[in-house]
Legacy VTK file of the C-alpha trace (Angstrom):
# vtk DataFile Version 3.0
C-alpha trace
ASCII
DATASET POLYDATA
POINTS 238 float
6.333 113.653 244.326
3.497 112.075 246.281
2.061 108.965 244.657
-1.596 107.996 244.640
-2.314 105.624 247.519
-6.089 105.760 247.705
-7.153 105.934 251.337
-3.543 105.902 252.543
-0.817 108.513 252.725
2.942 108.153 252.470
4.964 108.326 255.694
1.972 107.302 257.801
1.235 104.366 260.107
-2.233 102.810 260.330
-3.728 100.742 263.116
-5.610 97.692 261.898
-5.505 94.146 260.571
-3.126 93.698 257.618
-5.580 91.290 255.959
-8.210 94.026 255.961
-5.914 96.910 255.012
-3.755 95.332 252.298
-6.596 95.019 249.738
-6.949 98.826 249.883
-3.340 99.452 248.855
-3.382 100.415 245.142
-1.986 97.825 242.767
1.649 98.360 241.809
2.209 101.193 244.297
4.849 99.676 246.614
8.563 99.436 245.778
9.679 97.229 248.674
7.988 95.214 251.421
9.984 94.258 254.518
8.066 92.338 257.160
8.306 89.983 260.112
4.861 88.302 260.254
3.580 86.167 263.146
5.188 82.713 263.255
2.322 80.608 264.730
4.521 79.146 267.480
2.477 79.908 270.620
4.920 82.734 271.304
5.441 83.700 274.960
6.138 87.413 274.826
6.912 87.684 278.529
9.518 84.890 278.531
12.685 86.041 280.286
15.028 85.473 277.382
17.163 87.884 275.347
18.475 89.388 278.603
15.279 91.293 279.311
12.753 91.652 282.105
9.203 90.570 281.390
7.955 93.916 282.713
9.845 95.695 279.913
8.112 93.725 277.167
4.948 95.297 275.779
2.105 92.780 275.935
-0.529 92.077 273.296
1.373 89.995 270.723
-1.257 88.599 268.325
-0.511 85.063 267.195
-2.110 83.123 264.361
-3.517 79.639 265.188
-1.471 76.909 263.541
-4.415 75.470 261.627
-5.072 78.901 260.048
-1.492 79.810 259.235
-1.346 78.450 255.692
-4.427 80.349 254.547
-3.341 83.460 256.466
0.046 83.390 254.719
-1.376 82.832 251.242
-3.855 85.691 251.730
-1.451 88.387 252.889
1.207 87.332 250.402
-1.179 87.445 247.442
-2.276 90.963 248.403
1.340 92.025 248.940
2.327 90.722 245.511
-0.561 92.654 243.952
0.560 95.865 245.715
4.188 95.555 244.576
5.350 97.603 241.611
6.452 95.642 238.512
10.061 95.930 239.740
9.148 95.507 243.404
10.611 93.050 245.883
9.854 91.675 249.334
11.875 90.399 252.307
9.997 88.001 254.606
11.344 86.918 257.995
10.446 83.394 259.114
11.290 80.842 261.747
12.000 77.254 260.691
8.746 75.794 262.016
6.427 77.487 259.478
8.923 77.930 256.676
6.994 75.507 254.465
3.902 77.729 254.623
5.983 80.770 253.694
7.569 79.001 250.719
4.199 77.715 249.523
2.733 81.214 249.905
5.512 82.667 247.766
4.800 80.163 244.996
1.032 80.674 245.211
1.482 84.457 244.886
3.525 84.018 241.715
6.666 85.519 243.241
10.213 84.393 242.476
12.746 83.638 245.210
16.092 85.314 244.508
17.838 84.367 247.762
17.154 82.378 250.897
19.138 84.350 253.469
20.069 83.268 256.986
20.218 85.814 259.796
22.509 84.502 262.551
22.093 86.340 265.848
24.099 86.083 269.040
21.841 84.037 271.304
18.676 81.974 271.418
16.351 80.478 274.017
18.095 77.900 276.247
17.209 74.262 275.492
17.894 70.960 277.262
17.153 68.281 274.655
17.699 69.960 271.301
20.011 72.456 269.600
19.508 76.119 270.448
17.897 78.012 267.567
19.961 81.135 266.881
18.933 82.072 263.359
16.003 83.231 261.259
15.268 82.719 257.601
14.826 85.747 255.318
13.240 85.134 251.919
14.199 87.697 249.276
11.523 87.480 246.575
10.613 89.602 243.561
7.718 90.163 241.207
9.839 90.061 238.043
13.180 88.174 238.182
14.390 90.187 235.176
13.643 93.606 236.672
14.229 94.442 240.323
16.399 96.739 242.433
19.661 95.329 243.735
22.362 97.781 244.727
25.540 95.771 245.130
26.907 97.819 248.020
29.404 95.080 248.942
31.786 93.438 246.478
30.997 89.946 247.796
27.503 89.982 249.344
27.001 86.668 251.146
23.670 85.078 252.053
24.470 84.547 255.759
24.182 87.729 257.820
25.662 87.823 261.323
23.884 90.726 262.997
23.356 90.922 266.743
20.036 91.519 268.395
19.654 94.656 270.487
19.649 94.179 274.236
17.557 97.272 275.031
18.191 96.455 278.686
15.917 98.367 281.024
13.845 99.857 278.191
10.389 99.107 276.875
10.210 97.130 273.627
7.974 94.843 271.637
8.910 91.157 271.977
10.126 90.638 268.387
11.924 93.896 267.593
14.178 93.694 264.536
17.639 95.275 264.789
17.833 98.508 262.768
21.103 97.285 261.195
19.399 94.382 259.413
16.567 96.582 258.108
19.069 99.204 256.964
21.048 96.584 255.058
17.895 95.421 253.258
16.859 98.961 252.361
20.291 99.873 251.005
20.454 96.765 248.834
16.879 96.669 247.564
15.554 100.225 247.419
16.569 103.725 246.414
15.969 107.131 248.023
12.377 108.187 247.480
11.062 104.614 247.180
7.996 103.544 249.147
8.550 100.778 251.726
5.654 98.883 253.314
5.594 96.767 256.482
2.123 95.192 256.926
3.104 93.687 260.322
4.805 96.729 261.776
5.457 95.657 265.382
7.867 98.135 266.946
8.079 100.246 263.797
11.743 99.565 262.970
11.098 99.364 259.217
9.353 102.751 259.207
12.022 104.363 261.403
14.931 103.144 259.278
13.102 104.017 256.050
12.729 107.592 257.251
16.378 107.719 258.316
17.497 106.487 254.889
15.369 108.859 252.807
12.698 106.324 251.837
8.960 106.822 252.215
7.093 104.340 254.387
3.678 102.856 255.042
2.934 100.558 257.981
0.068 98.540 259.477
-0.167 97.204 263.027
-3.109 95.443 264.664
-1.984 95.657 268.340
-2.880 99.102 269.762
0.066 99.297 272.175
2.551 98.307 269.449
1.037 100.918 267.141
1.473 103.588 269.820
5.037 102.437 270.498
5.918 102.610 266.782
4.519 106.147 266.473
6.554 107.230 269.512
9.713 105.777 267.955
9.099 107.880 264.849
8.543 110.990 266.968
11.873 110.380 268.732
13.639 110.966 265.407
LINES 1 239
238 0 1 2 3 4 5 6 7 8 9 10 11 12 13 14 15 16 17 18 19 20 21 22 23 24 25 26 27 28 29 30 31 32 33 34 35 36 37 38 39 40 41 42 43 44 45 46 47 48 49 50 51 52 53 54 55 56 57 58 59 60 61 62 63 64 65 66 67 68 69 70 71 72 73 74 75 76 77 78 79 80 81 82 83 84 85 86 87 88 89 90 91 92 93 94 95 96 97 98 99 100 101 102 103 104 105 106 107 108 109 110 111 112 113 114 115 116 117 118 119 120 121 122 123 124 125 126 127 128 129 130 131 132 133 134 135 136 137 138 139 140 141 142 143 144 145 146 147 148 149 150 151 152 153 154 155 156 157 158 159 160 161 162 163 164 165 166 167 168 169 170 171 172 173 174 175 176 177 178 179 180 181 182 183 184 185 186 187 188 189 190 191 192 193 194 195 196 197 198 199 200 201 202 203 204 205 206 207 208 209 210 211 212 213 214 215 216 217 218 219 220 221 222 223 224 225 226 227 228 229 230 231 232 233 234 235 236 237
């Protein structure tokens, strides 16, 4: 059954700024949010890391200035919390450098942290005078700590996930593409078939693609036109 989403429709991607679009999502309409927001790290999308050629990386990555990141985070998180259903939850990817802003945004939005997960991947950017960063943080937060979806698909679900990045050698990609395996794991644990999954910072569209594969409905926002086009093409390839 289709739910009421105001100006939006289920299983549809929209091009635009998440800060402008999120306030139009009806309150309590979203079951799960999975998102990898900008990190405010002066990201170099064309850097020749992750075993890729710069020419294969789609340009246009939109970064948030460091001095604006706290307010940016509090704004989108507050709107996301409003859009979540009473039993809804959210998974937020973050690097270490702006983790404090993410944690403060969670508290300001009135959300409760259930787990602080670590995603360990197989390689990072080479460094000379510091340790190589080869992990991301994933914050699993909920609206109501007494009522949320958690399907215990493993007997002993640990909070460190070792999941390799995709090489995608010789193929076009966005610079921060999430592996489908990590999105699938999140969806299986924290949603059920027929649920509505939102990604307000869609990027390559992995969340929407995996949601469709797993029988969930999806909604996605992306501000960069070329990323939006790429995400729509990935859905068509299904």
